[in-house]
N, C-alpha and C positions, 0 to 999 in steps of 0.2 A: 116855348120858348125855356132858356136856362140862364142862368149869371155866371158871369165868371169874374174874378177879381184881379183887378190887374197885379202883375208880376212885377211891374217897377219898384223897386227898394227907393225909392224917393217921392213914390205916394204919401198921402195922406199916413193912410191905414194899410200900411203894410201885411202887417200877420192876414193871413186865413184862416184863419181860426179867432178872433178877437176883436176887438174894433180897440185899442188902445192907441193912440198916435204916435208918430215915429217918432217924435222924442221925449217919451214916456217908455220905448221899448226896454230903455237900458236904466229906468228909476227904479233904484233897490228897495225905495219905501211907499212900491207900489200897493197898494193895498185892493182885498179881490174884493171888494164894493166896487173899483174905480175901472175892472173888467168888464165889459159887455161882450158875450159871446155871438157870434155870426152864425145864430141859425136863423132854419129857415123861415122864422115868422116875423123875425125884425127882419131881415133882409126883407121879406114881401111889403112888412109895414113900409123903409126907406121907400122901394120900389115901387108903389102905389101912391105919395106923397111926389114923386116925380123928384128924388132925392138922393138917388140912385149915383151920383158922380161922385156925392158928398160922402161917401163909405166906399167910391172907388169899385163900385160892378158896374158891369155891360150885359146888357142883353144880345143873347146873342139867335138866330132861326136855328133850328132843329129840322134837316130837314130829312128827316128818319120819316118824321110825319106825314110827310109829302109823296112818301112811296106807293106805288100800286099795290 
């Protein structure tokens, strides 16, 4: 399985690279401590906790693994 980020600009976290909310993307006063990158480790953490919808990712089956 692999994860896909929603492509909607109206989602809560529209950026494919970080976890900054849609309301804060244009915030000029945003500090580097406020930016959390979308890494495999933290996305897996959200997924394992059942919180994938909260960070706008979804699970899609990889059909290549079922090839003979």
